[in-house]
C-alpha positions, -999 to +999 in steps of 0.1 A: -176-691-266-208-708-257-241-695-266-255-672-237-281-697-231-261-728-228-258-726-193-290-716-183-304-747-198-282-767-169-298-771-134-331-760-143-336-780-177-321-809-158-346-807-127-374-809-154-365-835-177-341-856-159-360-887-148-339-893-121-350-860-102-379-877-083-400-862-055-404-881-022-443-875-021-454-857-053-474-826-047-503-815-064-507-805-099-522-770-103-538-762-136-559-732-147-576-723-178-591-694-199-586-671-165-600-636-169-600-615-140-609-576-141-615-548-116-636-517-118-616-486-114-628-457-092-622-421-104-621-386-086-625-377-051-660-392-047-646-425-061-670-427-089-672-460-106-648-459-135-642-482-167-635-520-164-600-526-160-589-560-171-559-576-153-555-612-166-567-621-200-570-654-211-545-670-187-540-708-189-513-729-175-501-759-156-477-758-127-467-790-116-446-802-081-412-780-083-402-745-084-429-725-103-420-690-111-442-665-121-423-638-136-428-600-153-425-563-150-444-542-127-478-541-134-478-574-160-503-592-136-480-618-120-492-609-084-527-613-097-522-645-113-508-661-082-537-645-059-564-659-084-546-695-083-544-692-046-581-683-040-570-646-026-590-624-050-621-611-049-645-641-070-666-612-082-636-603-104-630-636-121-652-633-151-643-667-165-620-694-159-613-725-139-585-735-113-582-771-107-558-789-082-551-824-092-582-821-115-605-813-091-625-779-089-612-759-059-629-738-031-618-723+002-610-754+012-577-749-005-563-731+024-563-765+043-538-780+021-517-748+011-498-723+025-496-685+015-467-662+023-476-626+020-448-602+005-448-580+038-441-603+067-471-599+090-458-612+121-464-604+157-433-582+163-435-585+200-434-624+201-403-642+192-396-663+165-405-696+186-433-681+201-449-671+165-443-706+154-462-719+182-489-696+177-494-711+143-492-747+154-516-743+185-544-726+160-537-746+128-534-781+141-560-802+156-555-808+192-575-839+192-549-856+167-515-839+177-504-837+211-483-811+228-453-829+222-459-837+188-464-798+182-435-789+201-416-814+180-431-799+146-418-763+158-384-778+167-380-795+133-391-764+113-365-740+131-338-764+123-349-767+086-352-732+082-320-724+099-337-703+127-316-715+158-295-686+164-328-663+165-353-690+181-360-665+212-353-635+195-383-610+193-394-604+156-392-566+163-414-536+156-408-499+149-398-495+184-380-528+190-350-540+174-356-575+162-346-603+138-330-595+105-350-593+071-340-629+060-351-645+092-382-628+093-390-639+057-379-677+070-402-673+101-431-663+077-421-695+056-422-715+086-456-702+100-471-720+067-450-749+071-469-756+102-496-777+085-469-794+062-490-781+030-481-798-001-488-765-021-469-733-012-476-697-026-452-670-020-457-633-032-422-619-041-404-639-013-372-620-024-385-584-025-365-560+000-338-588+007-299-584-003-290-607-029-271-632-008-302-633+015-325-636-014-303-666-027-308-683+006-344-681+008-346-696-029-325-723-021-347-732+011-376-732-014-357-753-036-350-780-010-386-778+004-396-785-034-374-815-036-394-831-007-424-831-026-442-798-025-452-777-054-441-741-049-458-713-067-441-678-064-442-646-082-405-629-088-395-598-102-361-594-114-340-624-101-301-629-105-289-658-124-282-683-094-317-678-084-332-684-121-312-715-124-332-731-092-365-726-114-382-756-125-412-740-145-414-704-158-443-683-165-435-648-180-461-624-180-468-592-200-500-570-201-518-597-183-511-622-207-491-651-207-460-646-233-441-677-223-449-710-200-426-741-197-393-751-187-370-722-171-340-736-188-359-735-226-371-699-220-338-685-238-340-710-268-376-701-271-370-663-275-341-670-297-362-686-320-382-656-320-352-632-334-343-621-299-305-626-290-291-622-256-257-607-252-231-630-235-232-626-200-263-609-197-288-621-169-315-639-188-344-628-165-331-591-172-330-603-207-366-614-205-380-582-190-361-563-217-379-581-242-413-573-228-404-537-221-396-532-258-359-524-253-347-554-272-361-556-308-363-588-328-341-595-358-373-613-372-406-596-382-429-614-359-457-589-371-456-610-404-463-644-386-492-664-392-517-655-362-547-674-375-571-644-372-558-631-340-570-594-334-545-574-358-541-538-340-510-519-331-517-524-297-519-561-296-495-581-272-473-597-299-456-615-276-486-633-260-500-638-296-467-655-307-469-676-274-505-687-282-493-700-315-462-719-304-463-756-298-457-754-263-493-737-257-508-761-281-495-789-258-509-771-226-542-770-240-546-803-251-535-815-216-560-789-202-590-801-223-582-835-210-583-825-173-612-801-178-633-830-197-665-839-178-663-806-155-692-780-158-679-746-173-683-715-158-663-697-128-641-720-107-630-713-073-664-712-054-674-731-029-683-731+012-662-717+034-641-744+050-644-754+088-617-744+111-595-773+127-598-759+163-628-751+182-640-714+191-630-718+229-596-731+219-589-703+195-602-677+223-573-692+246-547-690+218-551-657+208-559-643+241-525-656+251-505-639+219-524-608+218-523-605+258-484-608+258-484-580+228-746-499+449-759-468+472-753-470+507-784-480+533-778-449+554-769-417+545-735-404+557-738-368+572-705-348+566-706-312+571-684-295+542-681-261+531-703-244+505-697-234+474-657-244+477-670-282+483-693-284+454-671-264+427-640-287+438-659-318+434-676-309+403-643-299+388-625-329+396-654-353+384-654-334+353-614-338+345-616-371+358-642-382+330-622-366+305-592-384+314-611-417+312-626-410+280-597-393+260-573-415+278-585-441+254-576-425+219-546-452+218-570-478+210-581-466+175-544-480+167-560-513+178-573-528+144-554-506+122-520-513+130-529-549+128-552-550+099-527-567+074-518-594+102-555-598+107-563-603+069-536-625+064-541-650+094-580-650+091-579-655+052-553-684+059-577-703+084-557-694+117-588-684+136-626-669+131-632-632+130-650-635+163-621-652+182-598-624+170-624-596+180-630-612+216-594-622+222-584-584+214-611-572+238-600-592+265-563-586+259-567-552+255-595-542+278-586-563+312-549-557+312-548-522+296-583-504+308-598-524+338-568-531+362-553-492+358-586-479+362-591-499+397-557-489+409-562-451+399-597-449+414-582-462+447-557-435+448-579-407+436-610-414+453-594-413+489-569-385+481-598-363+471-615-371+505-648-384+488-676-402+507-657-427+530-681-455+523-667-487+507-697-491+485-697-457+474-660-464+460-671-494+446-701-474+426-673-449+417-651-473+403-678-491+384-688-457+367-651-448+359-649-484+343-680-481+323-671-445+311-637-458+299-651-488+283-676-467+263-650-444+251-628-478+242-657-493+225-666-462+202-624-460+195-629-498+186-658-488+161-636-463+146-605-487+144-625-514+125-642-489+103-611-468+087-577-479+075-559-447+082-548-435+115-550-398+106-587-403+095-593-422+130-580-395+148-606-371+134-634-394+135-628-404+174-621-368+183-649-350+168-675-371+186-656-369+221-654-329+218-695-330+213-699-354+241-678-333+264-697-298+256-730-314+259-720-335+288-738-311+316-707-292+329-697-267+303-730-262+292-762-263+314-785-288+296-815-272+308-807-240+288-803-260+254-821-251+226-846-278+220-832-287+185-800-295+204-814-312+232-809-349+217-772-346+218-774-353+255-788-385+252-754-399+235-729-380+258-707-404+274-697-375+298-732-367+307-741-404+319-706-406+335-710-372+353-746-378+366-737-411+384-706-399+401-725-368+410-753-388+427-731-414+442-713-384+460-737-359+467-767-379+478-769-380+517-742-354+520-751-321+539-730-287+527-729-257+549-716-222+549-718-204+583-756-206+590-764-217+556-770-256+551-774-273+519-783-310+515-766-329+484-801-337+471-810-301+469-782-294+443-790-322+423-826-313+420-814-275+408-796-296+383-825-316+371-805-346+380-827-376+394-809-389+424-833-420+430-820-454+426-833-459+394-820-424+386-785-439+394-785-469+377-801-456+346-768-440+339-749-473+340-773-489+317-768-461+295-733-466+292-734-503+291-758-498+260-731-476+240-704-503+248-729-530+235-738-512+207-703-499+195-685-533+203-715-551+180-709-525+152-671-528+154-675-565+151-699-560+121-674-537+107-643-562+111-667-589+092-671-563+060-632-556+063-622-562+024-601-596+023-592-594-012-564-578-024 
């Protein structure tokens, strides 16, 4: 019987050692030296600042064109290493180290030559596979250099290469809409990044959540891409052997340190030399994880090895120490010293923000397309009306209309929360600017979902209630309803952009709405309020909306009961409402001010969203 590792050295080792395996256009070589990454832990309900947690400790390595896997148990730092290399971690946490691409320091321009596929596929579920790819190609290819026909050809080629022909026009799917399978979603996510033909592709656990056959298909796809000249770097947890055999280079992590880095086919022999023996028919990746988890013991006393002054404590990572004393690591260090010679020390990966390949207005048009698929009368009208029923009926109707306009927009709090992962991924990958996303969501949500329904609703409700028949009065009524609705939406946008939990957003939006309703002038007489509560009326959307529609309806009307005649202006005066022309328009200005303030703050909150993992 052959040794357990004999078959492992086959395809993987050949891919590295065989000079006949040549790439069509060699991708970049990524090197990283002495990476130290840490975060500050928070403790307790008040999130007090806790101790510093070291995620990566003195991590160095070189990854060349081909299949570069980063493997390790949960919490080993493999995803953190991937994100640091890809520039997806907060630079403040990178205490020391450098990341180089083809010997040059990288900055945020890295996203222009690379693609990043996140673990959870963030795609627009209401769009089809082809529409998602068109969204990416339109935003990420310069329209000055790529014609529409060129873009269509690129999308068709990716669909063909990824084997997505059968689901081209199928929706991705949401929690309410059945869509494509998990493997098709993953391939579409990869296709979104392949649009720019990146020579460097990062993937965060591309096989997680997939069945073994689908996972094998994804890895075979990545293997084919790597043979066309791309540098593929990905994290992976516990692959089966057929997947492992496709790896060219393996980086094995444990407790934030590298315990092996080199040809995947030689990993088994390396651990055998350390006294770890793999049983026949045991899957090598499972065997490696058993070693790092301490479930397999070495037949040699590795604690007696010469560690040349390495920290000698019971908690030291002996596997990492052994690797740092190996000849493999020494070769890596020598090559890194040669690559980094002449470069300034310190932390790499800092730089100016990369520019976008498409213009602001072009992005507005594309993003809107995507997210959109997901004055008083001259003369008074004298109309005799019955008192007090006419007054009571109108005020009650106006109050519930305003409630409907405000509370009907509670659904807007889901807008940014549901798409936060999608926005962060696409914005970080250079699809579009934050301002483009924000304005596009406003246009795509407000016009079809808010403005148009309000106009239709107002046209039906206004004349059904028998309100003032003048057309200008109807236009002012519709304007007021629209501004009230937009004020409610803008406050919901602000809350949605400020929190990440839908439950918390519901609380934060419901409380101000209730206070605004109580101090809107219908449930509580504003003139009888205590002085220390009087300021609340100035922030009430209900108050401005009620006053505007009341002035619009009552001014110029005459109410009577038997021999009693009551002009509408008299009622307005008893309520302390200024019914002059400016009295009407100041309510519109106040609503517009609330809308503007909340929208600006919502945009600022979107800009402040933490884009680092």
